[in-house]
Structure formats: structure tokens, C-alpha cells
C-alpha positions in Angstrom: 166.6 31.8 49.9 167.9 35.5 50.5 167.9 38.1 47.9 169.7 41.4 48.8 169.1 44.8 47.1 172.4 46.9 47.2 173.4 50.1 45.6 174.2 53.6 46.2 171.4 56.0 47.5 168.5 57.1 45.6 168.6 54.6 42.9 165.3 53.0 43.9 166.1 50.3 46.2 163.2 50.7 48.4 160.7 51.2 45.3 161.8 47.7 44.0 161.6 46.3 47.5 158.0 47.4 47.6 157.3 46.1 44.3 158.6 42.7 44.9 157.1 42.3 48.5 153.8 43.8 47.4 153.8 46.2 50.5 154.5 49.6 51.3 156.8 48.9 54.3 159.8 50.9 52.7 159.4 54.6 52.7 159.9 56.0 49.4 161.4 59.8 48.7 163.6 61.6 46.2 166.0 62.5 49.2 168.9 60.3 49.3 169.5 58.4 52.7 165.9 58.0 53.2 165.9 54.3 54.3 167.2 54.3 57.8 165.9 50.9 59.1 166.6 47.9 56.8 163.4 46.2 55.6 162.7 42.5 55.2 159.9 41.0 53.2 158.9 37.7 51.4 158.4 37.5 47.7 156.8 34.5 45.7 157.0 34.0 42.1 155.9 31.0 40.0 155.6 28.8 43.2 159.2 29.8 44.6 159.3 31.8 47.6 162.2 33.8 48.8 163.2 36.7 51.3 164.1 40.2 50.1 166.4 42.5 52.0 166.6 46.4 51.3 170.0 47.1 52.3 169.7 51.1 52.4 171.4 52.5 55.4 171.0 56.0 56.6 174.3 57.9 56.8 175.3 61.5 56.9 178.5 63.4 56.1 180.8 63.5 53.3 181.0 61.3 50.2 183.6 59.2 51.9 181.4 58.2 54.9 178.7 57.4 52.2 181.2 55.1 50.5 182.4 53.5 53.7 178.7 52.7 54.9 177.7 51.3 51.5 180.9 49.2 51.4 179.9 47.7 54.9 176.3 46.8 53.7 177.6 45.4 50.2 180.1 43.3 52.2 177.5 41.9 54.6 175.1 41.3 51.7 177.8 39.5 49.7 178.6 37.3 52.6 175.1 36.3 53.7 172.8 36.6 50.5 172.2 33.9 47.9 171.5 36.3 45.2 172.5 40.0 45.0 170.6 42.7 43.0 173.1 45.5 42.1 170.8 48.7 41.3 172.0 51.6 39.3 170.3 54.6 37.9 170.1 54.4 34.0 169.3 58.2 33.8 172.4 59.2 36.0 175.1 56.9 34.3 178.0 55.3 36.3 179.1 57.2 39.3 182.1 56.6 41.6 180.1 54.9 44.2 178.7 52.5 41.7 182.2 51.9 40.6 183.0 51.3 44.3 180.2 48.7 44.8 181.0 47.1 41.5 184.5 46.5 42.7 183.4 44.5 45.5 180.6 42.6 43.7 183.1 41.5 41.0 185.0 39.5 43.5 181.6 37.9 45.0 181.2 34.2 44.5 177.4 34.7 44.5 175.1 35.3 41.6 175.1 39.2 40.9 172.2 40.7 38.7 172.9 44.2 37.5 169.5 46.0 37.5 169.2 49.3 35.6 166.4 51.2 37.4 164.4 54.2 36.0 164.3 52.9 32.5 160.5 54.1 32.1 160.6 54.0 28.2 162.4 52.1 25.4 164.5 55.0 24.5 166.3 54.9 27.8 167.2 51.2 27.3 169.8 52.3 25.1 171.6 54.1 27.8 172.0 51.0 29.7 174.9 49.9 27.4 177.2 52.2 29.4 177.0 49.7 32.4 178.6 47.0 30.6 181.8 48.8 31.8 181.1 47.7 35.4 182.1 44.2 34.3 179.0 42.4 35.8 177.3 41.0 32.8 174.1 42.1 30.9 172.1 45.0 32.5 168.5 44.2 33.2 166.3 47.2 32.5 163.3 47.9 34.7 161.1 50.6 36.2 160.5 49.8 39.8 157.9 52.5 40.1 155.8 51.2 37.2 156.6 47.5 37.3 158.1 47.4 33.7 160.5 44.5 33.5 160.1 43.4 37.1 158.6 40.1 35.8 161.6 39.3 33.6 163.9 40.1 36.6 161.8 37.7 39.0 162.2 35.0 36.3 166.0 35.6 36.2 166.1 35.4 40.0 164.3 32.1 40.1 166.4 30.8 37.3 169.5 31.7 39.5 168.2 30.0 42.6 170.3 27.1 43.8 168.4 23.8 43.5 167.0 22.4 46.7 168.5 19.1 47.6 166.6 16.4 49.1 169.2 14.8 51.4 168.2 16.3 54.7 164.1 16.3 53.7 164.5 12.5 54.1 165.0 13.0 57.9 161.5 13.7 59.3 163.0 15.4 62.4 162.0 18.8 64.0 164.2 21.7 63.0 164.8 24.0 66.0 166.8 27.4 65.4 168.2 29.6 68.2 167.7 33.1 67.1 168.1 36.6 68.7 170.0 39.8 68.5 173.7 39.8 69.1 175.1 39.0 72.8 171.7 37.4 73.7 173.4 34.2 74.6 172.7 32.2 71.7 176.2 30.6 71.6 176.1 30.0 75.3 172.7 28.2 75.1 174.0 26.0 72.2 177.2 25.1 74.0 175.1 24.2 76.9 173.0 21.8 74.8 175.9 20.0 73.0 179.2 20.9 74.6 179.8 18.4 77.0 178.9 15.1 75.1 180.0 16.0 71.6 180.2 12.4 70.4 176.5 12.0 70.2 176.2 15.0 67.9 176.6 14.6 64.1 176.8 17.4 61.6 174.8 16.9 58.7 174.9 19.2 55.5 171.8 21.2 55.0 169.4 21.4 52.2 170.2 25.0 51.5 173.6 26.3 50.6 175.7 27.6 53.7 173.1 26.1 56.3 174.4 23.4 58.6 172.3 21.3 60.9 173.6 19.6 63.9 171.6 16.5 65.0 170.8 16.4 68.8 170.4 12.9 70.3 170.2 13.2 74.1 167.8 12.7 77.0 165.3 11.1 74.8 165.1 14.0 72.2 166.0 13.7 68.4 165.9 16.9 66.5 168.1 19.2 64.3 169.7 22.4 65.6 169.6 24.8 62.6 172.8 26.7 62.2 172.7 30.4 63.2 175.0 33.2 64.2 175.6 31.4 67.5 177.2 28.3 65.9 179.3 29.6 63.1 181.5 32.6 63.7 181.5 35.5 61.2 184.3 34.8 58.8 185.3 38.2 57.5 182.5 40.7 58.3 182.9 42.5 61.7 180.9 45.7 61.0 177.2 46.5 61.5 176.3 43.5 64.0 172.5 44.1 64.0 172.1 44.0 60.2 174.4 40.9 60.2 172.4 39.1 62.9 169.2 39.8 61.0 170.6 38.3 57.7 171.6 35.3 59.6 168.3 35.0 61.4 166.4 35.0 58.1 168.2 32.1 56.9 168.0 30.1 60.1 164.1 31.0 60.5 163.3 30.0 56.9 165.1 26.5 57.4 163.4 25.7 60.8 160.2 24.4 62.1 160.5 26.1 65.6 162.5 29.1 66.7 163.8 29.7 70.3 163.8 33.5 70.5 166.5 34.7 72.9 165.9 37.9 74.9 168.7 39.6 77.3 167.1 39.7 80.8 169.5 42.4 81.5 168.3 44.7 78.7 164.6 43.8 78.3 162.7 43.5 75.0 164.0 45.8 72.3 163.0 46.8 68.7 165.5 44.2 67.3 163.7 41.4 69.2 160.3 42.5 67.7 161.9 42.6 64.3 163.2 39.1 64.5 159.7 38.1 66.1 158.0 39.4 63.0 160.3 37.3 60.8 159.2 34.3 62.6 155.5 35.4 62.1 156.1 36.1 58.6 157.5 32.7 58.0 154.9 31.0 60.0 157.2 29.2 62.4 156.5 27.8 65.9 158.1 29.8 68.7 159.4 29.6 72.3 160.5 32.8 74.0 163.7 32.4 76.3 164.7 35.3 78.7 168.3 34.5 79.1 170.8 35.6 81.6 168.2 35.5 84.4 171.0 34.9 86.9 172.1 38.6 86.4 168.5 40.0 87.0 168.4 41.9 90.1 164.8 41.5 90.9 163.7 37.7 90.4 160.4 38.0 92.4 157.0 36.6 91.0 155.8 40.2 90.5 158.9 41.0 88.3 158.3 37.8 86.3 154.7 38.6 85.6 155.6 42.2 84.6 158.2 40.8 82.1 155.8 38.2 80.7 153.0 40.9 80.2 155.3 43.2 78.6 156.6 40.6 76.1 153.0 39.5 75.2 151.9 43.1 74.6 154.8 43.9 72.3 154.1 40.5 70.3 150.2 40.8 70.2 147.9 39.6 68.7 150.0 36.3 68.9 150.2 35.7 72.6 149.9 32.0 72.9 153.5 31.0 73.5 155.7 29.8 76.4 158.0 32.2 78.0 161.0 30.5 80.0 163.4 32.4 82.3 166.6 30.6 82.1 170.6 31.0 82.2 172.6 29.3 79.7 175.6 30.1 82.0 174.4 28.1 84.9 172.3 25.8 82.8 169.2 26.9 84.9 166.0 25.6 83.0 167.7 24.9 79.9 166.1 21.4 79.8 162.7 23.2 79.9 163.7 24.9 76.7 164.2 21.7 75.0 160.9 20.2 76.3 159.0 23.3 75.2 160.6 23.5 71.5 159.8 19.7 71.2 156.2 20.3 72.3 155.6 23.1 70.0 156.9 20.9 67.1 154.3 18.3 68.2 151.6 20.9 68.3 152.5 22.0 64.6 151.6 18.3 63.4 148.5 18.0 65.7 145.3 16.9 64.1 141.8 17.6 65.3 139.1 15.1 64.2 136.4 16.5 61.9 133.6 15.1 64.0 134.7 16.5 67.2 135.6 19.9 65.7 132.0 20.3 64.5 130.5 19.2 67.6 132.7 21.8 69.6 132.8 24.8 67.2 129.2 24.7 65.5 127.0 25.4 68.7 129.6 28.1 69.6 129.2 29.6 66.2 125.3 29.4 66.5 125.5 31.2 69.9 128.0 33.9 68.6 127.5 34.1 64.9 129.4 36.6 62.7 127.8 40.1 62.9 125.3 40.7 59.8 126.3 43.1 57.3 124.0 45.2 55.1 121.1 43.1 56.6 122.4 39.8 55.4 123.2 37.0 57.8 126.2 35.0 57.7 125.8 31.3 58.5 128.6 28.7 59.0 127.5 25.1 58.9 130.7 22.9 58.6 134.4 23.1 59.4 137.4 20.8 59.1 141.1 20.8 59.4 143.2 20.8 56.2 145.6 17.7 56.2 149.3 17.8 55.5 150.0 21.6 56.0 153.1 23.3 57.5 150.9 25.0 60.2 147.5 23.9 61.7 144.9 25.1 59.1 141.3 25.3 59.5 138.4 25.9 56.8 135.1 27.0 57.9 132.2 26.9 55.1 129.8 29.9 55.1 127.3 31.2 52.7 128.7 34.7 52.7 132.6 34.1 53.4 133.5 37.6 51.9 131.6 39.4 54.9 133.5 37.4 57.7 136.2 40.0 59.0 139.5 39.5 60.7 138.2 40.2 64.3 135.7 37.1 63.9 138.7 35.0 62.5 140.6 35.8 65.5 137.6 34.9 67.7 137.5 31.5 66.0 141.2 31.0 66.4 141.1 31.8 70.1 138.2 29.4 70.7 140.3 26.6 69.0 143.2 27.5 71.1 141.1 27.2 74.2 139.8 23.7 73.3 143.1 22.2 72.0 146.5 22.8 72.7 148.3 24.8 69.7 150.5 26.7 72.0 153.6 28.2 70.3 152.5 27.7 66.7 150.5 29.8 64.4 147.1 28.9 63.1 145.5 29.7 59.8 141.8 30.3 59.6 140.1 30.3 56.1 136.5 30.9 55.3 135.1 29.4 52.1 132.0 29.3 50.1 129.9 26.2 51.4 
């Protein structure tokens, strides 16, 4: 589920983004055009989870350029998002830019919620009546800075969410998404997978609107390829490829179990690659990194490979337990290894460690290297187990003072588990509970 926040500059989009995602990732300022990098976050409300995109883009120049840039943002959001939040400023009234955005949104087939921000008191709610002229239904009055009205807004978002269909869920198959920035070779890799023997591939309508799954049954594998920018061509949107690719990536990542992150060997690892990696991490999906176009690399020596691997792991730390494959979709070099690695990560996500063996391995280690004492109090961990039926491997350690166990010790426990059992490519959750 993807919710996009659109509107002219300085109406409070970033403030609402921070409020919904309970973060401070988006910089907030009174100066128009502060948001230069798009922000992507997760929001959870009454048991439903969805992604939020702050579409504020930095532009400079005349009002005409502002209008053109906002039109691009709104067009992409309309194309890709499931629900659109159109933000206006109740204290400023309707502007020409508001009219321009509303003109696009009136033609949209997606649900649009008109959000009147900066309604800090009940007297300002009366001014929202002016926005009925935009023809987008009832205005929803909120104050993003104080949180007033945001609960009702979230209720409305959940109400307008498309119901999840159960058709595909009955197929208990690994779902693998090929993601990456534009021109990294996603289309070529998918064509290399399914292009030659198309008759063994069947298209299955996905559980989420606008998602398509392709069933892959070949060489002993049986899984679902999740549709991403590489499979479906863009219909009408041709501007702003980076923004478009991340909108598509969010959808593909959310509907997958394992993500194959494509990196262009001729360009190296860039900020956009890290953004997509962070999306994978935030959604707790398994991952395999593929350095594509290796046939075009000038230096293919062992030293160059080692340097490339070290650089990727440093940029993606602290999560470094994943496989890196150097391949070429064009020459089909090592593409079978990509399938093997993705399939293995899918199995690691479902792996179970017996409680008896887990305690036999971990408790002596914890006794030898206990959590550091705090305020003269010693922390004792006497029992641990793996939680069954979870999306990712989840382990619970029972301690007398769980509140004093800090993040470095959790990472120590995770690393010890990874050393003893193969959970390569998948995140691990570590919880400390009261014994």
C-alpha cells in the first residue's frame, strides 16, 4: 500500500510525513522548497501498515518552473500511489498552484483525500469551506504540527485502502523481486530468466492492485517473480526516472519475500542504491546483491572484486551477511547463481532452530560474555527460544533486567547466531523479554 503526499511548496507535507511515520527524517522549514530529497517511510494504524511518500521536490526559478515540477511529481504519484493526500494551506486559501494540482487529481482514478493543514483551532475550520471549489470532496482539517485531526485522517486512509484479496496467498511460493535504479539491468535479467521458454511461465494476478506476479518453473525452481519497473513499461510518465523507480520499488519490495538488488558495475554503488537498500531493510525482506554488467568492467581481478565487495558491505553496514554476485544479464554469466542464492535466502527466512540446541549453544556463550552491568546491576539471561510462524527469524532472550540490554549486545547476539546457523541474506529480530 502506497500513500503519496502532494501539494504546492510550504503547505506542511514534510511535517505530516514526520507525524505519520513517527520520525524526523524530513527537514521542516518555513522556506519553500526545503525538501530536496524525497522521503519514504512506514506507517502503521489499527493493524494496517502502509508506505508514505513525501513528494516535495526542490526546484528554483520562476513560478512556471515550480508549476511544471509539481505537475511532474503529481503525475508520477497519481500513476503509482494507491491513495493520494492533496495538502493545502487553510490559512492561505486557494492559489493558482493548488488549482493546477487539483486539475490533475480530478482526472485521477485513485482515491484523493483533500487535507487542509494548519487548522490549529476550530475558528480556522470554517475557512476550509473555500476548498470545496477544488471539486475534490470534503476537506479534512488537520494540524500536522500539533497532530490535531491526524487520527481521523488515518482512519479515512485505512477506510479507503483496497481490500487484500486472498487469491495468491494460497500459493505458498517464495516471492522474488528484482529491484534497482534505472538502467541497472533489471529488464535484461528478467528476460534472461524467462525470455527463451515463455510457455512454462504463467501470469497470476497479484493480491495488491497493479501488482503482477510471474510464476517461474524452470531448472527445478518454483517461485513468483514480483512485477517491478523492469517487467512493465511506464505507461504515460516519462519524467523524473529516479523518483519513478523508487515508487515502483516500494511496491515490488512490499509484495516480495526476497529482493535481488541490482547494482551497475560500470557506475559503482550510488546513493540511490543505498535508498533502495534501506527500503528493503525497513520492510525486513531478504536480499541478494547482484553487480550487473560485469562483462563491461575493465578490471576483473580478484583484488578488484574484493574491493567492490568491501565497499558495498561498508555502505550497507551493519547488515553485511548477504551474498554478492558478479554477473552479466546480457551474456547470462552467473545468472543461474542469482536464482540459487535468492532461493537459498527464501529458505533461510523459514529456517527453525530447535529450542534445546539454541540454549545449549547460546547460554554458555552468554555466561562467558554477559551484558555489561549498569548501575551496579548484573543482567542474567537464562533462557532463549525462536518464535514460530514469523515473517523473519525472530529470537527471544529472557532476562531479569531486559530494559538494560542495549543495541550493541543485541548485535552481538545476532552475530553469534549467524556464526552458528546459516541465516545469510535475511534480517534477524532479537527481542529481550522479562523472564
